[in-house]
PAMAR-5324 format. One record per residue (C-alpha): x, y, z; residue in one letter; residue number from 0. Coordinates in Angstrom, 3 decimals. Example, Ala and Ser with C-alpha at 12.3 -4.5 7.8 and 13.67 -1.06 7.14 Angstrom:
// residues 2
{{12.300; -4.500; 7.800}; 'A'; 0},
{{13.670; -1.060; 7.140}; 'S'; 1},
// end
This chain:
// residues 496
{{-16.543; -34.285; -3.860}; 'M'; 0},
{{-14.286; -35.934; -6.458}; 'T'; 1},
{{-11.069; -35.797; -4.631}; 'R'; 2},
{{-7.266; -35.553; -5.524}; 'D'; 3},
{{-8.458; -34.411; -9.131}; 'L'; 4},
{{-8.243; -30.624; -8.900}; 'A'; 5},
{{-5.097; -29.479; -6.774}; 'V'; 6},
{{-5.082; -26.301; -5.190}; 'R'; 7},
{{-2.662; -23.797; -5.419}; 'Q'; 8},
{{-1.218; -21.352; -2.544}; 'P'; 9},
{{-1.592; -18.011; -5.017}; 'L'; 10},
{{-4.842; -15.718; -3.931}; 'R'; 11},
{{-5.678; -12.745; -5.379}; 'L'; 12},
{{-7.455; -10.212; -2.879}; 'H'; 13},
{{-9.969; -7.230; -3.088}; 'A'; 14},
{{-7.643; -3.704; -3.308}; 'D'; 15},
{{-9.424; -1.152; -1.996}; 'P'; 16},
{{-7.178; 1.568; -3.313}; 'T'; 17},
{{-7.972; 1.013; -6.865}; 'R'; 18},
{{-9.904; 3.891; -7.190}; 'V'; 19},
{{-11.234; 5.855; -10.831}; 'I'; 20},
{{-11.987; 9.294; -10.063}; 'A'; 21},
{{-15.464; 9.775; -11.381}; 'K'; 22},
{{-18.020; 12.570; -12.102}; 'L'; 23},
{{-20.060; 13.423; -8.974}; 'F'; 24},
{{-23.136; 15.245; -9.494}; 'V'; 25},
{{-24.397; 15.978; -5.515}; 'P'; 26},
{{-27.464; 14.426; -5.397}; 'G'; 27},
{{-28.396; 12.509; -8.474}; 'H'; 28},
{{-30.202; 11.270; -9.728}; 'P'; 29},
{{-32.428; 11.820; -7.295}; 'E'; 30},
{{-31.319; 15.370; -6.435}; 'P'; 31},
{{-33.264; 17.255; -3.184}; 'R'; 32},
{{-33.026; 20.260; -4.748}; 'S'; 33},
{{-33.132; 21.671; -8.386}; 'G'; 34},
{{-30.605; 23.935; -6.907}; 'R'; 35},
{{-27.553; 22.037; -5.862}; 'Q'; 36},
{{-25.186; 22.131; -8.620}; 'V'; 37},
{{-25.809; 25.712; -9.369}; 'S'; 38},
{{-25.090; 26.622; -5.374}; 'D'; 39},
{{-21.869; 24.261; -5.570}; 'S'; 40},
{{-20.863; 26.624; -8.942}; 'V'; 41},
{{-21.713; 29.604; -7.204}; 'S'; 42},
{{-19.618; 28.138; -4.018}; 'H'; 43},
{{-16.697; 28.090; -6.213}; 'V'; 44},
{{-16.634; 30.982; -7.837}; 'L'; 45},
{{-17.217; 33.071; -5.146}; 'A'; 46},
{{-13.754; 32.052; -3.624}; 'L'; 47},
{{-11.000; 34.571; -4.027}; 'D'; 48},
{{-7.765; 33.874; -6.030}; 'D'; 49},
{{-5.388; 32.409; -3.072}; 'Q'; 50},
{{-7.869; 30.570; -2.130}; 'S'; 51},
{{-8.223; 28.775; -5.297}; 'V'; 52},
{{-4.743; 28.560; -5.279}; 'S'; 53},
{{-4.692; 26.520; -1.765}; 'D'; 54},
{{-7.426; 24.576; -2.452}; 'G'; 55},
{{-5.759; 22.917; -5.976}; 'V'; 56},
{{-2.590; 22.666; -4.119}; 'A'; 57},
{{-4.044; 20.724; -1.231}; 'E'; 58},
{{-6.222; 18.547; -3.587}; 'L'; 59},
{{-2.961; 17.381; -6.195}; 'L'; 60},
{{-0.861; 16.858; -2.830}; 'D'; 61},
{{-3.656; 14.750; -1.693}; 'R'; 62},
{{-4.729; 12.949; -4.536}; 'F'; 63},
{{-1.999; 13.575; -7.737}; 'G'; 64},
{{-0.359; 10.193; -6.772}; 'H'; 65},
{{-3.523; 7.722; -6.711}; 'R'; 66},
{{-5.035; 8.871; -10.791}; 'H'; 67},
{{-3.085; 9.283; -14.048}; 'R'; 68},
{{-3.098; 13.302; -15.044}; 'E'; 69},
{{-5.982; 14.462; -12.416}; 'L'; 70},
{{-5.997; 17.435; -13.646}; 'T'; 71},
{{-7.198; 16.503; -17.316}; 'T'; 72},
{{-10.086; 15.164; -15.299}; 'T'; 73},
{{-11.117; 17.439; -13.103}; 'F'; 74},
{{-10.852; 19.931; -16.479}; 'Q'; 75},
{{-13.216; 17.976; -18.764}; 'R'; 76},
{{-15.431; 17.381; -15.698}; 'H'; 77},
{{-15.906; 21.378; -15.088}; 'A'; 78},
{{-16.358; 21.534; -19.024}; 'D'; 79},
{{-19.464; 18.349; -17.806}; 'R'; 80},
{{-21.722; 21.232; -15.801}; 'I'; 81},
{{-20.113; 24.606; -17.999}; 'A'; 82},
{{-23.767; 25.154; -18.692}; 'N'; 83},
{{-24.257; 26.248; -14.938}; 'R'; 84},
{{-21.657; 29.064; -15.238}; 'I'; 85},
{{-22.775; 32.424; -15.957}; 'P'; 86},
{{-22.158; 33.385; -19.800}; 'E'; 87},
{{-19.220; 36.393; -19.871}; 'G'; 88},
{{-17.097; 34.162; -17.251}; 'T'; 89},
{{-13.712; 34.344; -17.277}; 'D'; 90},
{{-12.062; 31.437; -15.525}; 'L'; 91},
{{-8.299; 30.955; -14.538}; 'T'; 92},
{{-6.923; 27.681; -15.118}; 'V'; 93},
{{-6.797; 27.016; -11.632}; 'E'; 94},
{{-10.350; 28.304; -10.969}; 'R'; 95},
{{-11.849; 25.517; -13.589}; 'R'; 96},
{{-9.226; 22.595; -12.440}; 'V'; 97},
{{-11.102; 23.584; -8.748}; 'L'; 98},
{{-14.592; 23.950; -10.323}; 'L'; 99},
{{-14.133; 19.987; -11.789}; 'G'; 100},
{{-12.808; 18.612; -8.671}; 'A'; 101},
{{-16.072; 19.938; -6.666}; 'A'; 102},
{{-17.539; 17.567; -9.205}; 'F'; 103},
{{-15.299; 14.682; -8.874}; 'T'; 104},
{{-15.394; 11.705; -6.481}; 'H'; 105},
{{-13.281; 8.588; -5.843}; 'E'; 106},
{{-15.023; 5.013; -6.800}; 'Y'; 107},
{{-13.459; 1.902; -5.602}; 'S'; 108},
{{-14.316; -0.720; -7.578}; 'V'; 109},
{{-12.906; -3.649; -5.610}; 'E'; 110},
{{-14.067; -2.167; -2.323}; 'A'; 111},
{{-16.812; -5.007; -1.609}; 'A'; 112},
{{-15.275; -7.865; -3.580}; 'A'; 113},
{{-13.174; -8.671; -6.081}; 'L'; 114},
{{-14.318; -12.522; -8.026}; 'C'; 115},
{{-15.328; -14.355; -11.044}; 'N'; 116},
{{-12.125; -14.310; -12.851}; 'P'; 117},
{{-11.613; -16.049; -16.149}; 'S'; 118},
{{-8.446; -16.447; -18.237}; 'L'; 119},
{{-7.209; -16.462; -22.035}; 'V'; 120},
{{-4.031; -16.533; -23.018}; 'P'; 121},
{{-2.744; -13.363; -24.342}; 'A'; 122},
{{-2.497; -11.963; -27.436}; 'P'; 123},
{{1.127; -11.751; -27.935}; 'D'; 124},
{{3.183; -14.575; -26.487}; 'Q'; 125},
{{6.520; -13.304; -27.445}; 'A'; 126},
{{7.489; -12.607; -23.872}; 'G'; 127},
{{6.017; -16.335; -22.518}; 'A'; 128},
{{9.032; -18.160; -20.743}; 'R'; 129},
{{9.933; -21.687; -22.510}; 'P'; 130},
{{7.380; -23.954; -21.762}; 'G'; 131},
{{4.610; -21.175; -19.781}; 'S'; 132},
{{1.522; -19.313; -21.512}; 'L'; 133},
{{1.101; -16.094; -20.757}; 'D'; 134},
{{-2.593; -15.402; -19.725}; 'L'; 135},
{{-4.754; -12.507; -18.966}; 'V'; 136},
{{-7.222; -13.179; -16.163}; 'M'; 137},
{{-10.789; -10.593; -16.143}; 'S'; 138},
{{-11.857; -10.214; -13.197}; 'T'; 139},
{{-15.409; -9.071; -11.497}; 'R'; 140},
{{-14.338; -5.840; -9.284}; 'G'; 141},
{{-17.569; -5.490; -6.737}; 'I'; 142},
{{-17.776; -0.708; -5.330}; 'G'; 143},
{{-19.942; 0.552; -3.579}; 'E'; 144},
{{-23.894; -0.107; -4.219}; 'G'; 145},
{{-22.608; -3.812; -4.608}; 'H'; 146},
{{-21.592; -1.912; -8.774}; 'R'; 147},
{{-19.807; -4.389; -10.504}; 'S'; 148},
{{-17.297; -3.388; -13.061}; 'S'; 149},
{{-14.564; -5.767; -15.548}; 'I'; 150},
{{-10.565; -5.590; -14.362}; 'G'; 151},
{{-8.554; -7.777; -15.331}; 'F'; 152},
{{-4.449; -9.073; -14.999}; 'R'; 153},
{{-1.455; -10.361; -16.430}; 'A'; 154},
{{-1.087; -13.623; -15.407}; 'A'; 155},
{{1.197; -16.557; -16.625}; 'S'; 156},
{{1.486; -20.337; -16.289}; 'V'; 157},
{{4.104; -22.667; -16.540}; 'D'; 158},
{{5.028; -26.321; -17.339}; 'E'; 159},
{{4.083; -27.527; -14.119}; 'Q'; 160},
{{0.764; -25.808; -13.568}; 'G'; 161},
{{1.668; -23.172; -11.641}; 'Q'; 162},
{{-0.357; -19.541; -11.775}; 'V'; 163},
{{2.242; -16.171; -10.901}; 'S'; 164},
{{0.682; -12.688; -11.272}; 'L'; 165},
{{2.077; -9.682; -12.512}; 'E'; 166},
{{2.371; -6.633; -9.803}; 'P'; 167},
{{-0.435; -4.622; -10.363}; 'A'; 168},
{{0.240; -0.750; -11.068}; 'G'; 169},
{{-0.250; 2.161; -9.422}; 'S'; 170},
{{-3.642; 3.252; -11.191}; 'Y'; 171},
{{-6.708; 2.311; -12.644}; 'A'; 172},
{{-8.617; 4.380; -14.984}; 'E'; 173},
{{-11.342; 4.037; -17.595}; 'T'; 174},
{{-11.167; 4.145; -21.012}; 'G'; 175},
{{-12.526; 6.637; -23.844}; 'A'; 176},
{{-16.251; 6.030; -24.630}; 'V'; 177},
{{-17.894; 6.776; -27.763}; 'S'; 178},
{{-20.501; 5.271; -30.391}; 'S'; 179},
{{-20.340; 1.777; -32.159}; 'A'; 180},
{{-21.134; 0.385; -35.025}; 'T'; 181},
{{-25.204; -1.040; -35.101}; 'L'; 182},
{{-26.241; -4.401; -35.963}; 'H'; 183},
{{-29.799; -4.349; -37.710}; 'A'; 184},
{{-30.375; -8.284; -36.427}; 'D'; 185},
{{-30.081; -7.129; -32.756}; 'A'; 186},
{{-33.440; -4.704; -33.589}; 'F'; 187},
{{-35.187; -7.179; -35.436}; 'R'; 188},
{{-34.486; -9.984; -32.711}; 'G'; 189},
{{-36.180; -7.154; -30.334}; 'M'; 190},
{{-38.747; -6.679; -32.376}; 'A'; 191},
{{-39.822; -10.256; -32.765}; 'R'; 192},
{{-40.194; -10.050; -29.472}; 'R'; 193},
{{-42.652; -7.301; -29.510}; 'I'; 194},
{{-45.155; -7.908; -31.813}; 'R'; 195},
{{-46.273; -4.430; -32.209}; 'D'; 196},
{{-43.395; -3.723; -32.990}; 'D'; 197},
{{-41.758; -5.740; -35.970}; 'V'; 198},
{{-44.099; -3.533; -38.983}; 'E'; 199},
{{-42.296; 0.223; -37.548}; 'A'; 200},
{{-39.017; -1.208; -36.829}; 'T'; 201},
{{-38.940; -2.860; -40.069}; 'S'; 202},
{{-40.180; 0.381; -41.471}; 'W'; 203},
{{-36.792; 1.910; -39.520}; 'V'; 204},
{{-34.361; -0.898; -41.114}; 'L'; 205},
{{-35.470; -1.658; -44.552}; 'E'; 206},
{{-33.905; 1.687; -44.866}; 'A'; 207},
{{-30.342; 1.698; -43.200}; 'L'; 208},
{{-27.996; -1.734; -44.167}; 'G'; 209},
{{-27.299; -4.561; -41.713}; 'D'; 210},
{{-25.106; -2.149; -40.034}; 'E'; 211},
{{-25.396; 1.924; -39.434}; 'F'; 212},
{{-24.463; 4.862; -37.247}; 'T'; 213},
{{-26.437; 6.019; -34.104}; 'P'; 214},
{{-27.082; 9.156; -35.868}; 'S'; 215},
{{-28.115; 7.377; -38.848}; 'Q'; 216},
{{-30.774; 5.561; -36.948}; 'L'; 217},
{{-31.649; 8.855; -34.637}; 'D'; 218},
{{-32.718; 10.551; -38.496}; 'S'; 219},
{{-34.682; 7.466; -39.396}; 'R'; 220},
{{-36.097; 6.870; -35.615}; 'L'; 221},
{{-37.562; 11.301; -35.822}; 'A'; 222},
{{-39.445; 9.739; -39.786}; 'Q'; 223},
{{-41.032; 7.538; -37.502}; 'L'; 224},
{{-42.071; 10.094; -34.971}; 'E'; 225},
{{-43.777; 12.113; -37.614}; 'E'; 226},
{{-45.889; 8.739; -38.296}; 'Q'; 227},
{{-47.648; 8.888; -34.536}; 'D'; 228},
{{-50.874; 9.634; -36.191}; 'D'; 229},
{{-50.943; 6.910; -38.730}; 'T'; 230},
{{-48.609; 3.593; -36.757}; 'R'; 231},
{{-49.974; 2.427; -33.088}; 'P'; 232},
{{-47.227; 2.291; -30.413}; 'G'; 233},
{{-44.730; 4.591; -32.255}; 'V'; 234},
{{-43.413; 6.371; -29.045}; 'A'; 235},
{{-43.185; 2.884; -26.794}; 'E'; 236},
{{-41.260; 1.629; -29.767}; 'T'; 237},
{{-39.751; 5.149; -30.227}; 'V'; 238},
{{-38.168; 3.895; -26.849}; 'R'; 239},
{{-37.644; 0.419; -27.023}; 'R'; 240},
{{-35.384; 1.323; -30.058}; 'L'; 241},
{{-33.328; 3.882; -28.913}; 'R'; 242},
{{-32.765; 1.596; -25.377}; 'A'; 243},
{{-31.591; -0.456; -27.400}; 'L'; 244},
{{-29.036; 1.536; -29.363}; 'A'; 245},
{{-27.327; 2.759; -26.064}; 'A'; 246},
{{-26.083; -0.508; -25.319}; 'R'; 247},
{{-23.304; -0.558; -27.952}; 'A'; 248},
{{-20.594; 1.369; -27.715}; 'Y'; 249},
{{-17.006; 1.861; -27.754}; 'C'; 250},
{{-14.048; 2.261; -25.098}; 'V'; 251},
{{-10.656; 2.594; -25.908}; 'E'; 252},
{{-7.725; 3.175; -23.606}; 'F'; 253},
{{-4.240; 4.869; -24.287}; 'D'; 254},
{{-1.806; 2.059; -25.554}; 'P'; 255},
{{0.600; 3.332; -22.873}; 'A'; 256},
{{-1.545; 1.556; -20.154}; 'T'; 257},
{{-0.850; -1.348; -17.999}; 'R'; 258},
{{-3.457; -4.318; -18.941}; 'L'; 259},
{{-4.169; -4.155; -14.978}; 'D'; 260},
{{-5.222; -0.343; -14.762}; 'E'; 261},
{{-7.963; -0.840; -17.210}; 'R'; 262},
{{-11.084; -0.816; -15.675}; 'V'; 263},
{{-14.350; -1.462; -17.591}; 'L'; 264},
{{-16.889; 0.755; -15.769}; 'H'; 265},
{{-21.046; 0.861; -16.909}; 'P'; 266},
{{-21.281; 2.650; -19.430}; 'V'; 267},
{{-24.674; 2.464; -20.707}; 'A'; 268},
{{-28.156; 2.365; -18.838}; 'R'; 269},
{{-28.787; -0.911; -19.176}; 'A'; 270},
{{-25.040; -1.839; -17.316}; 'E'; 271},
{{-25.488; 1.420; -14.565}; 'V'; 272},
{{-25.362; -1.270; -11.995}; 'N'; 273},
{{-23.125; -3.230; -12.883}; 'G'; 274},
{{-21.590; -5.379; -15.806}; 'M'; 275},
{{-21.730; -8.597; -14.194}; 'E'; 276},
{{-19.458; -12.333; -14.478}; 'D'; 277},
{{-17.801; -11.643; -18.361}; 'A'; 278},
{{-16.498; -14.961; -20.267}; 'R'; 279},
{{-14.001; -14.330; -21.924}; 'F'; 280},
{{-13.090; -17.445; -24.863}; 'V'; 281},
{{-10.465; -16.217; -27.984}; 'R'; 282},
{{-12.860; -17.529; -30.875}; 'F'; 283},
{{-11.256; -19.147; -33.939}; 'E'; 284},
{{-12.569; -18.644; -37.011}; 'D'; 285},
{{-10.557; -19.301; -39.985}; 'G'; 286},
{{-6.968; -17.643; -39.671}; 'D'; 287},
{{-8.814; -14.842; -37.940}; 'H'; 288},
{{-9.154; -14.789; -33.790}; 'A'; 289},
{{-10.991; -12.183; -31.827}; 'V'; 290},
{{-11.175; -12.309; -28.277}; 'Y'; 291},
{{-15.389; -11.996; -27.274}; 'R'; 292},
{{-16.944; -12.012; -24.035}; 'A'; 293},
{{-20.369; -12.012; -22.870}; 'T'; 294},
{{-21.527; -10.381; -19.973}; 'Y'; 295},
{{-24.744; -9.590; -17.874}; 'T'; 296},
{{-25.582; -6.059; -18.132}; 'A'; 297},
{{-27.788; -4.597; -14.513}; 'Y'; 298},
{{-29.756; -1.675; -14.403}; 'D'; 299},
{{-31.070; -2.342; -10.549}; 'G'; 300},
{{-34.239; -4.190; -11.709}; 'R'; 301},
{{-33.843; -6.185; -15.083}; 'D'; 302},
{{-30.603; -7.880; -16.608}; 'I'; 303},
{{-29.522; -8.233; -20.304}; 'S'; 304},
{{-26.471; -10.050; -22.067}; 'Q'; 305},
{{-24.269; -8.375; -23.587}; 'Q'; 306},
{{-21.438; -8.840; -26.362}; 'L'; 307},
{{-17.747; -7.282; -25.645}; 'L'; 308},
{{-15.192; -8.388; -28.494}; 'E'; 309},
{{-11.613; -7.246; -28.914}; 'T'; 310},
{{-8.854; -8.188; -30.514}; 'S'; 311},
{{-6.045; -6.530; -28.317}; 'D'; 312},
{{-7.569; -5.798; -24.577}; 'F'; 313},
{{-7.195; -1.802; -25.366}; 'C'; 314},
{{-9.840; -1.194; -27.431}; 'T'; 315},
{{-13.543; -2.557; -26.364}; 'F'; 316},
{{-16.669; -2.833; -28.552}; 'E'; 317},
{{-19.972; -3.524; -26.368}; 'M'; 318},
{{-23.360; -4.918; -28.542}; 'S'; 319},
{{-26.667; -6.084; -26.631}; 'P'; 320},
{{-27.115; -9.953; -27.075}; 'L'; 321},
{{-31.170; -10.711; -28.090}; 'Q'; 322},
{{-33.290; -14.357; -28.356}; 'G'; 323},
{{-35.197; -15.791; -25.731}; 'P'; 324},
{{-31.747; -18.521; -25.160}; 'A'; 325},
{{-30.009; -15.099; -24.391}; 'A'; 326},
{{-32.980; -13.733; -21.814}; 'S'; 327},
{{-31.021; -14.639; -18.819}; 'N'; 328},
{{-27.734; -14.512; -17.056}; 'K'; 329},
{{-24.766; -17.257; -18.035}; 'G'; 330},
{{-24.521; -17.606; -21.496}; 'L'; 331},
{{-21.233; -18.667; -21.934}; 'A'; 332},
{{-19.571; -18.895; -26.335}; 'L'; 333},
{{-18.026; -22.388; -27.852}; 'F'; 334},
{{-14.440; -21.194; -29.037}; 'P'; 335},
{{-15.183; -21.898; -32.635}; 'R'; 336},
{{-17.858; -22.630; -35.437}; 'R'; 337},
{{-20.140; -26.065; -35.363}; 'I'; 338},
{{-21.331; -27.016; -38.426}; 'G'; 339},
{{-20.773; -23.059; -39.960}; 'G'; 340},
{{-23.035; -22.521; -36.644}; 'R'; 341},
{{-21.715; -19.951; -33.499}; 'F'; 342},
{{-23.320; -22.138; -30.335}; 'A'; 343},
{{-22.955; -21.258; -26.597}; 'A'; 344},
{{-24.156; -22.144; -23.254}; 'L'; 345},
{{-27.090; -21.080; -22.334}; 'S'; 346},
{{-29.046; -20.791; -18.993}; 'R'; 347},
{{-31.997; -18.762; -20.464}; 'H'; 348},
{{-34.555; -20.247; -17.648}; 'D'; 349},
{{-32.511; -19.490; -14.847}; 'G'; 350},
{{-31.747; -23.131; -13.287}; 'T'; 351},
{{-30.338; -25.392; -15.642}; 'S'; 352},
{{-27.687; -25.697; -18.647}; 'N'; 353},
{{-28.580; -25.675; -22.653}; 'A'; 354},
{{-26.371; -25.073; -25.852}; 'V'; 355},
{{-28.229; -23.012; -28.145}; 'A'; 356},
{{-26.679; -22.810; -31.824}; 'L'; 357},
{{-27.206; -19.809; -34.093}; 'T'; 358},
{{-26.122; -18.504; -37.670}; 'D'; 359},
{{-25.532; -14.727; -35.763}; 'D'; 360},
{{-23.934; -14.346; -32.792}; 'I'; 361},
{{-25.943; -11.158; -31.688}; 'R'; 362},
{{-29.596; -13.437; -31.689}; 'H'; 363},
{{-29.865; -16.642; -30.162}; 'W'; 364},
{{-33.312; -17.920; -30.849}; 'P'; 365},
{{-33.427; -21.492; -29.339}; 'T'; 366},
{{-31.440; -23.210; -26.896}; 'S'; 367},
{{-31.747; -27.152; -26.490}; 'S'; 368},
{{-31.423; -28.733; -22.280}; 'P'; 369},
{{-28.723; -30.196; -21.266}; 'L'; 370},
{{-29.794; -33.399; -19.377}; 'V'; 371},
{{-27.536; -34.986; -16.461}; 'G'; 372},
{{-27.930; -37.333; -13.491}; 'E'; 373},
{{-29.839; -35.601; -10.274}; 'P'; 374},
{{-27.609; -35.161; -7.224}; 'N'; 375},
{{-27.442; -33.458; -4.513}; 'L'; 376},
{{-24.673; -30.852; -4.789}; 'W'; 377},
{{-26.919; -28.950; -7.885}; 'S'; 378},
{{-30.317; -29.503; -6.394}; 'S'; 379},
{{-31.106; -26.056; -6.197}; 'I'; 380},
{{-29.653; -24.906; -9.589}; 'Q'; 381},
{{-26.787; -26.069; -12.090}; 'V'; 382},
{{-24.869; -23.148; -14.866}; 'G'; 383},
{{-21.941; -23.084; -16.568}; 'N'; 384},
{{-18.306; -21.963; -15.025}; 'C'; 385},
{{-17.158; -20.018; -18.915}; 'G'; 386},
{{-16.889; -21.134; -22.381}; 'P'; 387},
{{-16.157; -25.144; -23.293}; 'P'; 388},
{{-12.721; -26.238; -23.932}; 'I'; 389},
{{-11.849; -28.353; -26.686}; 'E'; 390},
{{-10.386; -31.557; -26.153}; 'T'; 391},
{{-9.987; -34.786; -28.100}; 'E'; 392},
{{-12.870; -36.681; -26.053}; 'A'; 393},
{{-15.190; -33.977; -26.903}; 'G'; 394},
{{-16.570; -30.372; -24.918}; 'W'; 395},
{{-14.977; -30.077; -21.196}; 'L'; 396},
{{-17.784; -27.670; -19.506}; 'V'; 397},
{{-17.059; -26.938; -16.367}; 'L'; 398},
{{-20.457; -26.395; -14.623}; 'T'; 399},
{{-21.767; -25.071; -11.318}; 'H'; 400},
{{-24.463; -26.308; -8.917}; 'G'; 401},
{{-26.240; -24.998; -5.797}; 'V'; 402},
{{-27.237; -27.384; -2.946}; 'G'; 403},
{{-28.092; -27.149; 0.529}; 'P'; 404},
{{-26.873; -23.645; 2.732}; 'M'; 405},
{{-26.384; -22.111; -1.153}; 'R'; 406},
{{-23.595; -23.871; -1.739}; 'T'; 407},
{{-21.763; -23.464; -5.018}; 'Y'; 408},
{{-19.820; -26.288; -6.139}; 'S'; 409},
{{-18.075; -26.507; -9.601}; 'I'; 410},
{{-18.551; -29.802; -11.867}; 'G'; 411},
{{-17.860; -30.767; -14.600}; 'A'; 412},
{{-19.695; -32.505; -18.160}; 'C'; 413},
{{-18.035; -33.479; -21.513}; 'L'; 414},
{{-20.205; -32.502; -25.285}; 'L'; 415},
{{-19.833; -34.765; -28.179}; 'D'; 416},
{{-17.395; -32.423; -30.400}; 'L'; 417},
{{-19.973; -32.458; -33.261}; 'D'; 418},
{{-23.527; -32.376; -31.546}; 'D'; 419},
{{-22.505; -30.520; -28.732}; 'P'; 420},
{{-26.625; -30.483; -27.359}; 'T'; 421},
{{-25.172; -34.462; -26.392}; 'R'; 422},
{{-24.091; -34.621; -23.067}; 'M'; 423},
{{-21.965; -37.440; -23.203}; 'I'; 424},
{{-20.279; -37.723; -19.589}; 'G'; 425},
{{-20.577; -35.549; -16.206}; 'E'; 426},
{{-18.537; -36.027; -12.960}; 'L'; 427},
{{-20.819; -37.785; -10.347}; 'A'; 428},
{{-19.296; -35.002; -8.100}; 'E'; 429},
{{-18.077; -31.938; -7.851}; 'P'; 430},
{{-14.423; -30.660; -9.318}; 'L'; 431},
{{-14.022; -28.126; -6.505}; 'L'; 432},
{{-16.579; -27.161; -3.361}; 'S'; 433},
{{-15.702; -25.190; -0.433}; 'P'; 434},
{{-12.880; -26.016; 1.474}; 'A'; 435},
{{-12.809; -25.329; 5.265}; 'P'; 436},
{{-10.782; -22.209; 4.601}; 'D'; 437},
{{-13.049; -21.006; 1.679}; 'E'; 438},
{{-16.570; -20.825; 3.857}; 'Q'; 439},
{{-16.714; -17.097; 4.377}; 'E'; 440},
{{-16.828; -14.328; 2.228}; 'G'; 441},
{{-18.626; -11.502; 0.484}; 'Y'; 442},
{{-20.899; -14.434; 0.175}; 'V'; 443},
{{-20.546; -17.294; 2.063}; 'P'; 444},
{{-19.921; -20.490; 1.136}; 'N'; 445},
{{-18.809; -19.634; -3.190}; 'V'; 446},
{{-16.582; -21.580; -5.564}; 'V'; 447},
{{-17.045; -19.692; -8.901}; 'Y'; 448},
{{-15.381; -19.116; -12.213}; 'S'; 449},
{{-16.045; -17.860; -14.731}; 'C'; 450},
{{-13.934; -19.335; -17.630}; 'G'; 451},
{{-10.459; -21.741; -17.258}; 'A'; 452},
{{-7.651; -22.380; -19.833}; 'V'; 453},
{{-6.313; -25.290; -21.050}; 'R'; 454},
{{-2.102; -25.508; -20.927}; 'H'; 455},
{{-1.062; -29.304; -21.913}; 'G'; 456},
{{-2.325; -31.735; -20.491}; 'P'; 457},
{{-3.608; -29.439; -17.668}; 'N'; 458},
{{-6.672; -27.342; -16.714}; 'L'; 459},
{{-5.780; -24.215; -15.050}; 'V'; 460},
{{-8.989; -22.842; -13.070}; 'I'; 461},
{{-9.259; -19.343; -11.746}; 'P'; 462},
{{-12.569; -19.414; -8.968}; 'Y'; 463},
{{-13.770; -16.808; -6.593}; 'G'; 464},
{{-14.196; -17.857; -3.202}; 'I'; 465},
{{-17.167; -16.160; -1.119}; 'G'; 466},
{{-16.853; -13.429; -3.243}; 'D'; 467},
{{-14.091; -11.917; -1.217}; 'A'; 468},
{{-10.468; -13.604; -3.066}; 'S'; 469},
{{-9.650; -15.459; -6.136}; 'I'; 470},
{{-8.020; -18.963; -6.065}; 'G'; 471},
{{-6.498; -20.823; -8.777}; 'F'; 472},
{{-6.027; -24.687; -8.917}; 'A'; 473},
{{-5.229; -27.212; -11.624}; 'T'; 474},
{{-6.642; -30.712; -13.293}; 'A'; 475},
{{-5.154; -32.973; -15.221}; 'S'; 476},
{{-7.440; -32.876; -18.252}; 'I'; 477},
{{-6.770; -37.320; -18.499}; 'D'; 478},
{{-7.902; -37.239; -14.757}; 'A'; 479},
{{-10.895; -35.521; -15.205}; 'V'; 480},
{{-12.225; -36.887; -18.118}; 'L'; 481},
{{-11.846; -40.883; -16.800}; 'A'; 482},
{{-13.872; -39.799; -13.650}; 'A'; 483},
{{-16.837; -39.293; -15.479}; 'M'; 484},
{{-20.002; -41.130; -16.354}; 'T'; 485},
{{-21.657; -41.295; -18.690}; 'G'; 486},
{{-25.407; -40.032; -19.229}; 'P'; 487},
{{-26.454; -43.676; -17.914}; 'S'; 488},
{{-24.705; -43.728; -15.062}; 'G'; 489},
{{-21.735; -45.743; -16.401}; 'T'; 490},
{{-17.804; -45.121; -15.991}; 'D'; 491},
{{-16.733; -43.731; -18.978}; 'R'; 492},
{{-12.775; -45.398; -18.159}; 'S'; 493},
{{-14.377; -48.613; -19.140}; 'R'; 494},
{{-15.680; -47.410; -22.155}; 'R'; 495},
// end
């Protein structure tokens, strides 16, 4: 290990099983034991006398009211979701409607199993930052029942000495309001490029829609395509694929009055129903405009896909699908600005090694160039990135991860040329961070892993997951890390 470069801080953030969201609960779903389960449950609530209903609501609010903001509103919203099971003409009191909704609600602990894989970015508003300090937004991966992952947030800051502090978490955890998002034609063309039979039909659909369109406009055009089933081969499968891709685009909006740490991005699209994993956030500069972007892995229980998340305020989020061979696996990480007029990203499309991808369309990543480093034991099984590159005067500083014997995950670093990031100009021969003796245990043993560090003055501030069970923090002098690197041939960069 490259000793003394990274200094660990005593601060640790642990998974908190009391962070619960109130979700719709449908008995037996998605594999119902009986088609009448929901109807039988509705009938049971409707058959209760008024006193039992009042007592039931009072008990529920006493037990759970302090755990959720506006819980009765959530209950009534869930009652509306199963209203089609209520016999026509049934007159429901407000209390009975609340109880009915409660019968179809359950708590989900977003961190019940683990908390890990954080990333750090400067907060959008620095007006309240202390002199010499930088306010931060930290994203986290919370893992709950069924190993389902969601994206959470915490407010943090780092002072002049590189010491990180976290704001205490609020009382609630909640999901936002979901709505349709703008669809982008290039993402659909990217899918068609991969599946030859879709090219002509997809082109026909898109030629009438323009570069951006709404889900309803797409549905209308797909209905017209379905009418051509007798003259075009594979129409049904093309329509299915295009609708599945469109379903991956959506918006989530939170009430601005909620705290940052109360906001939870929980799976919405079918492609991510089993998890939104390892968000790599970056503050992306594009001229005078800045926006926060993240790539994350969507997992449906069988297949993975890459998603793009965009926000300007961490209150409203827009998700859209990423396409192309270079975005076909986990671990895409965006550079914080264009390079030579093009978007750039770190890619691990082959599942085992690092590469750099360049594109004119941020939602389609067609090719990538491999980054070739020196072989070593600590990353002999697999290498990847630990978040977006950080720009320095010497080059793009990239935190990497390596997997070695006993499936031990360590964090390393390499340096890429500023103008040609496909060229590696330096790397650490040994890890910057490996699991310390008190970091070996956890939900996944022998793992230290980050999804994004931040630069503050001369220091690199690294948040990292420990055994997928907690989050730690370390700092390192950027100059010291660069000086410890060797060039591609093994030469010491500090002597060049």
